[in-house]
N, C-alpha and C positions, 0 to 999 in steps of 0.2 A: 349505469353506472357511473360514480362521482366525477367532477373533473376537477383539475387542479388549477392554481391560480395562475397558472403560465398563459393558459388560454385569456385572451382578454377581446373585448366586444369590438373595438374598431382601429382601424390604423392610427386615429387619432390619440388614442389611448397608449398604442404600441409606442408612440414617440414622445409620449409626454413630456420627458425629461429631458429633449434633447434640445441644448442649448446653442447660441453664436459662438463660433470658431472651436466645433465639435470636429473630430474625427471619424470618419466614416468608411468601413468598406463595403463594396455591393459587390454582389457575387452576377454571376453572367458572363457571355463570352460574345462581346457586341450588344447587340440585341436578343441575343437568344437567352430563355433563362433568368431575364429581368426580374426583380421582385417590383413590378410594375405599380402597384397601389403605394409601396411604402416609398417609391420613386418620387410619385405625385404628392405622398402624403407631407414628406420633406419640403418640397416647393410651396405646397400650401400653407406650410407653417412659417413662413417667412424668414427663416435662421440664414445668418450669412458668415463669412467668413470661415466658410468649411474646406475640410481638409477632404477630399476624395480619394481613395483607394479603390484602383477597380482597374481592369485590364484593358478597359480602351476607354474608357468616361462618354459611352454612349456613340451615336452615328446617326448620319443625315438627318442632324436636327430632332433626334427622339431621344427616348430612353435618358442617360445621364447627360447627355446635352442640352437638355431643356435647364439644367441648374447651371448648365454655362451662360447658355442664352440671358438666364435670369442674372448673372453677375454673384450668385451666393457662395461660390467656389474661390478661394484664394488660393489652393494649392492642389497639384493634384499628382499622386504617385502611381502611374501606370507601367505597362510593357509594351503598348502598341497606340499610336497615335492612325494609323492608316487614314481612310478615308472619311476621317470626323473631323470637317471643318472646322467646328466652331474649337476647339483644341488648339488645332492650328493658328486658328488667328488668333488667340489668347496668346498664344505662345511668341508670337511675331509680333505682337502688342503691349508684352510686358504684362498683360495684365492680370496674369495667375501662373504661379510659378509650378514648371514643371519638371518631376523625376524621370525621367524612362529608365526604366530596371530589367535585365533579362529575363523571359519570361520565368525561367527556371529558379533564377535568383528571388525573382520577385513571391514565388509559392513556399520558397524554403524559408525566406527571412519572417513570413507569417507562420508556418509551421513551428519555427525556431521560437516565436514568441509564445505558441502555445506551453509549446515543452519546457519551458523555462529558461531557454538556452538565450544568452544577450548577443551573441555575434557568433561568426564561422566564418571560418576563411574556405573559397572557391577560386577555381582556376578561369571561370566563365568570365570574360570583360579585359583579363590581363592583357596589354599593351594596346588598348583600345583608349576611347574619349572614357568609358565606363570608370577606369582606374584613376581617372583625376581626382585628386585628394584624399587616396585611400589608402589606407595602411596596406604594405606590401609584405608579405614575409614568403622565406623559400621552404619549402619541403622535399626531403629525397630529391637536391637540385631542380626543383618545379616551382616557378611562382604564383602565390595564390594571394586573392584580395581579402581585406576583412569587409565583411558587411555584415551590418546590425540588424538585429530582431525588429519585425513590422509591428507595432499593438495600433489596438485603437480604440474609440471609445465605444463605437456601436460598429456593430455586422449587419447589412439588410441579408438577407438570403431568402431565396424560393425555392419552396418544395413541393412537392408531388404530393406525398402527406405525410399528415404527421398525427401524432395521438396528444391527449392534454399535457404532457407529463414533458413535450420536446422530443422526442423519437421521431426523427425524419427519414424519409425515403425519397430519393431524390428520381427525376425520369430520365434516365441513361445519361446523356453527355453535359445533362445542364446542372449534373455534380459540380461539374466542374472545379473553381477554387473556393467552394462554399464551406467545406469542414477544415480548410485551413483559416478561413476568415473567423469561425466560429470560436474556432479555440483560440484564436489571437486576439477578441475584442473583451471589453468588459460587461458588455450588454448586445445578447443575439436575438435580435427579432426573426422569426420566422415568418414568410406571407406563404400558407399552405393552399395549394387547390381544393384540396380533402382534411377534414379533421376527422379523426377515426377515434372509437373507443380505447383506452388501454387494454393493451395483448393482441389488438388487431393488424399490427404490425410483427409480423415474425421476429424474433429476436435475430434471425442469421440473414434478416432484410433489412435492419437496422442500418444507413451509412452515415448515420451521425447522430450519437446517445444525446439524450435528453439533459445530460449534465453540461452539455456547452450550450443549452439553449436558456433563456429566460423567460422569453414569451412567444407565445404562437396568434397569429391571427388567420383568421379563416376568410380566404379571398377565391370564390368560385370561378369567377369569370377574368381572361384576361384577353388583352388584342393580340397577343403574339405578331410582333410587327412582321420578325420575319420569315415570321411560316404563311406561306402561300398556297392553298388548297385550290388545285386546277381540276376540274371534271370536264370532260367528253362533251361535246356539244351534243343535240342531237342529229341524226341524221352523217353523224361524221365516223 
C-alpha cells in the first residue's frame, strides 16, 4: 500500500524547520513515554532560546533535563518540578524563566488552544500564588481565574503505533498529554515504535486522528529509562 508524505525518513528531516526561539511541547510523564529520539534530535540540532512545555522537563539529568544542561532552553511551562534538580537549579540561578501551572489547568490550556478557545475561567489556584497577576471574576458567588490557551510551534510525541497518515495508538498511560499537545501545535511530529499500513489500526483504536499530525518518524528502539526489568536469579 502506498504511503503518504507524512512519514519522513529521519529525525533530522522531522525537525528540519525547527528554529531558534521555537515553542515546543513534549509529551511524557517524567521519563515515561518520552519521544527520546526527537529529544536527542533537538539537542543535536543546536537551536537555542527554546520555550519548553512539558509536565516536568525531565528528571535525574535525563530526557528533557539534557536540554536544560545544554543551556538551550530560555523558558519552561510545566506543572511539576519534583526531583528535577536541573530545573530547580535553573530557577534558582534565574537562567530559565519557569511558569508552574496546576496540572489540570496545564492540560485544559492546551485543549482550549486545540478547540479554538482563547481563554477560560477556572477555580483552580484561587487564593494562591497561582492567582498573582491574573484576572478574577465571580460566577454564582464563586471566584474564578482567567487562564489563556497554550499554543506551540511544535509538539513532539511518542506513540506505540502509527500509520502513514498519522493516525496514532498509544501504549496505555503513555498517552498522557499527547493528544492535547497535538491539537495545540502548528506542527506535530510523532515518534512511532511501529509504523503500519493504512487501515491496520482499527478506527475504534485510534487515540489521535491523523488530522492533528504532520509528520511520522519510525523509531523502533528506545532506552525507556524509567522501566527496569528484573528477573529471578538462578537458584532463587
